[in-house]
C-alpha positions, -999 to 999 in steps of 0.1 A, spaced: -165 -608 345 -134 -605 326 -107 -607 349 -69 -596 335 -37 -611 347 -26 -602 379 1 -574 383 39 -581 388 51 -556 408 77 -543 382 45 -534 361 35 -503 337 8 -480 355 -6 -457 333 -17 -424 359 -44 -408 344 -70 -377 357 -107 -384 341 -121 -363 360 -108 -332 383 -76 -317 381 -47 -324 417 -18 -301 434 11 -311 406 31 -319 441 6 -345 452 3 -360 417 42 -363 417 47 -375 454 17 -402 448 40 -407 412 69 -412 435 54 -437 458 40 -462 438 75 -466 418 87 -471 451 70 -501 454 82 -507 424 58 -500 400 64 -485 369 39 -451 372 33 -432 338 16 -404 337 -10 -397 306 -6 -367 287 -30 -345 301 -26 -362 336 -15 -327 347 -33 -302 324 -60 -283 337 -96 -271 321 -119 -246 335 -140 -245 356 -131 -275 374 -119 -300 345 -80 -315 340 -85 -316 307 -108 -316 278 -136 -345 273 -118 -349 245 -85 -350 262 -95 -371 292 -116 -398 272 -84 -403 249 -64 -409 275 -83 -433 292 -84 -450 264 -48 -452 253 -40 -469 285 -66 -492 284 -51 -501 247 -14 -499 258 -2 -535 259 25 -525 276 2 -510 304 -11 -536 329 -32 -512 351 -47 -479 350 -48 -455 387 -65 -425 385 -51 -394 408 -82 -383 422 -119 -380 418 -137 -343 420 -158 -340 391 -158 -349 356 -169 -382 348 -202 -377 335 -188 -358 305 -169 -390 297 -198 -417 298 -214 -413 268 -178 -413 248 -169 -443 267 -153 -468 241 -173 -506 264 -159 -525 233 -122 -515 235 -125 -516 272 -136 -549 272 -107 -565 245 -84 -548 272 -93 -557 307 -73 -537 331 -76 -534 368 -88 -494 369 -85 -480 401 -104 -449 416 -136 -437 441 -154 -409 448 -162 -397 409 -151 -425 395 -180 -444 406 -198 -433 375 -169 -450 352 -166 -474 376 -199 -488 376 -202 -485 341 -179 -506 329 -193 -533 353 -224 -532 340 -214 -523 305 -177 -545 292 -183 -568 323 -145 -558 337 -139 -560 377 -129 -526 384 -113 -512 419 -122 -492 446 -93 -484 459 -64 -452 465 -57 -436 440 -28 -413 433 -29 -377 448 -54 -386 474 -38 -421 490 -6 -421 478 7 -393 484 1 -400 518 19 -415 544 -2 -438 557 -24 -431 529 -30 -470 517 -36 -504 530 -11 -522 514 -25 -559 524 -57 -556 502 -33 -538 474 -11 -567 465 -38 -593 471 -63 -576 452 -34 -573 424 -16 -604 423 -44 -630 426 -52 -630 461 -83 -628 477 -89 -596 497 -108 -601 540 -114 -575 554 -128 -570 591 -129 -552 625 -92 -536 617 -105 -524 588 -131 -503 606 -156 -527 600 -182 -530 629 -223 -544 628 -259 -523 626 -271 -555 620 -263 -592 622 -265 -617 596 -248 -634 567 -249 -626 533 -230 -634 498 -233 -614 467 -218 -596 439 -191 -566 458 -207 -533 439 -216 -498 448 -189 -468 459 -197 -429 468 -236 -431 476 -242 -397 456 -226 -407 421 -251 -436 427 -278 -414 434 -266 -391 405 -275 -412 374 -305 -428 391 -333 -427 366 -305 -424 336 -295 -448 315 -262 -451 333 -277 -459 367 -263 -491 385 -276 -522 387 -279 -532 418 -300 -570 415 -282 -596 441 -251 -571 451 -236 -571 486 -240 -527 479 -211 -514 491 -221 -471 500 -202 -443 513 -193 -410 510 -174 -376 521 -193 -350 542 -229 -355 541 -250 -347 568 -274 -380 584 -300 -360 569 -287 -361 533 -276 -399 535 -311 -403 543 -325 -384 516 -301 -402 490 -306 -439 506 -344 -427 500 -343 -424 471 -324 -455 462 -356 -476 477 -382 -451 459 -367 -461 426 -368 -499 438 -324 -496 435 -327 -515 467 -347 -544 458 -329 -578 457 -296 -563 475 -278 -592 497 -268 -571 521 -255 -534 529 -214 -529 536 -215 -489 542 -175 -467 544 -163 -450 570 -185 -425 562 -159 -397 574 -176 -361 585 -212 -376 578 -224 -357 610 -244 -332 622 -234 -305 649 -240 -309 677 -265 -345 671 -259 -375 689 -225 -391 674 -249 -424 661 -269 -403 646 -266 -419 610 -265 -455 625 -296 -446 634 -306 -430 602 -293 -462 584 -311 -487 604 -342 -465 595 -345 -466 560 -336 -501 562 -360 -514 583 -379 -542 561 -343 -556 551 -334 -582 571 -305 -586 560 -266 -578 577 -256 -543 575 -222 -536 584 -202 -502 582 -172 -485 593 -150 -503 561 -123 -479 554 -123 -482 514 -124 -445 493 -130 -414 511 -110 -424 545 -93 -410 574 -58 -437 565 -50 -464 550 -72 -462 523 -86 -502 515 -89 -512 479 -123 -535 476 -124 -552 441 -159 -549 426 -178 -576 406 -163 -600 425 -185 -631 447 -177 -624 479 -198 -634 515 -205 -609 545 -206 -625 578 -215 -594 609 -218 -623 635 -197 -621 663 -171 -603 643 -171 -587 613 -158 -605 578 -162 -585 545 -141 -621 526 -141 -623 488 -148 -656 475 -122 -653 441 -94 -635 426 -103 -602 414 -78 -609 382 -60 -641 372 -32 -650 387 
């Protein structure tokens, strides 16, 4: 992986909108929160734009903002305002050589998974599954600050039960952390942009998908061979992934049944991505170990940036 330099607290951060638009007041609140932390947060040309039916700008406008953010030598990190929908329109025009030559922490989740996995696989840069400006920084308790600071400064991130982890199947595994929003990963299966999961510690999360829908998406990945060679599974908080009137542990049962043939560790509950509070930053493309013993621990074995 081609790592960027650590990001100082007074660094300039580009704030862009590669997918859907967000309410201006939420974007402004998030910008103010970043500035309160000491960052020079600067919105892109179309960060507050709107384009029918639900995008922040045209494909060209959104690509230009993303490319400009990576190309600007004064910008040290790139944060997205929110997910929504639309990043798949950018994949064919993404300048991977430009991004590879100008590596920077790129923060997002949800729809951003489409761009992040492609950047990791093709541009060979780490990406950061973590808080977004309008979705998380705009909230009072929206960001897990310890993991954010560690990821940006060259420290190593660690997560455990305090970050929501609980054990579904014990074990121990090592691998490169990879993944993101489950529905986005399955949507790209069968395309040239599909995820490369072999040998990975696979992180999967989603929002408001019923257990049978999670079952269907996991089965699609199983049938497509995309879970072959995975060393361990880490599921997110899975907010609102329930069926009315069903047992509260139905999703746990679904995961264990679908992954019945997998004998490595499986944990769930990690608050990264779509979460109820305190969005944990997970550097992707970085070596880590998962220990599901007496206590669950996800421990990174290297920093995501050059200190």
